N, C-alpha and C positions, 0 to 999 in steps of 0.2 A: 376306387374302382368306379368307372362310369360306363354307361352303355356304349358310348363312342369308343372308349378304350378297349372294352370287351370285344367290339367288332373289329377295330383297327389292329390290335396286337397280333391276332392270327394271320392277318393279311400281310403284315410286315415280315413275320416269320416265313410265310410262303414265298414272298418275293426274294428273300435272302437265300433260302434253300433252292428255289427254282433257278436263280441266277448262277449259283455254284454248280448245280447239276448240269445246266446247259453248257457252262464253261468246260466242265470235265468231259462232257460228251463231245464237244467240238475238238478237244485235245486228244480224243480217242482213249481216254482213261476209264470212261464209264459207258456202258452200252446205251445207245439211244433209246431202246425199248424201256429200259428202267426209268430213264428221265421222262419219257412220254407217259408211262403208267402213273408215276407219282404226280406229275403235273396235271394230268387229267383228273385225278382224284382231288387234288387241291383246288382246281378251278371249279369242279362240280360242287364241292362242299361250300366254297365261297358263294357261288350262285345260289345254292340252297339257302344259305344264311340270309342273303338279300331277299329271296323270295318269301321267306317266312318272317321277315323283320317286324311286320305289324303285330304278330303274336308275341313278340319279345325276342331279344337277341339270344341266340343259342351260344352259351359260353363254351369255352374249350373244356373238354372232358379230361379226366386223368389219362385215359387212353390216348387222347389227342396230344397231350403234353408229352407222354412217353414216345409217341410217334415222332414228334418234332425233335426230341433229344436223340432218338436213334438215327434219324435222318442226318442230324448234325454230326454225330460220331461217324456214321457211314461215309459221309462226304470227306471227313478228316482222314479216314483210312485210305481213301483214293487219292488224296492230296499228298500224303506222306510218302517218302521214298522207301517203301517197305521191301524187304528181301523177297525173293520169289516164293519161298516156302510160306510166307504170310498171306499170299494172294487167296488161297482157298478159305482160310478163316475169315478174311475180309469179305469175300464173295458170299459166304454163308451168312455173315452178319447182315449184308445187304438184302439177302433173300428174306431173312427174318423181318427186316425193316419194311420190305415190300408187303409182306403178310400183315404186319400190324397197320400199315398205311391203308390197305384195302379193308381190313376188318373194322377199323375205326370209321372209315368212310361210310361203309354200309350201316354202321351203328347210328351215325348222324342222320342218314336218310330214314332209317326206321323210326327214330325218335321224332323227326319232323313230320312224318306221315301219320303217326299215331296221336299227334297233338290235337 
C-alpha cells in the first residue's frame, strides 16, 4: 500500500461507478436524481481528499468500502433484466445505497474538519 495507491484507488472506483450510473440514466433505467446525488457526493469527497492531502491521505473507511460494494450491486440490479416484481426490492436496495453513500460522505467531512 502506497499513499498514491490509497488516493488513486477510490478515484478509480468512483469513475467506474459514475460511468455506469450515467449510462443507466441515459438509458432511462435509473433516475437522474439518484445519479446526481451519488456523483455529487463522490466529487465532494474527492475534492476534500485533495484539499487535506498535506495533512495525509484520507484512506477509505470500512463504511466507504461498504458504500462502493452497495453501489456496485445496486448498478448490477439495474442492469439485470429483472422481473417486474423485483423492481421494488431493487429500488429499496438503491435507497439504502443512497443513505449509506450520504452517511459516509458526511463522515469523511466530519473527520477532515476535526483534524
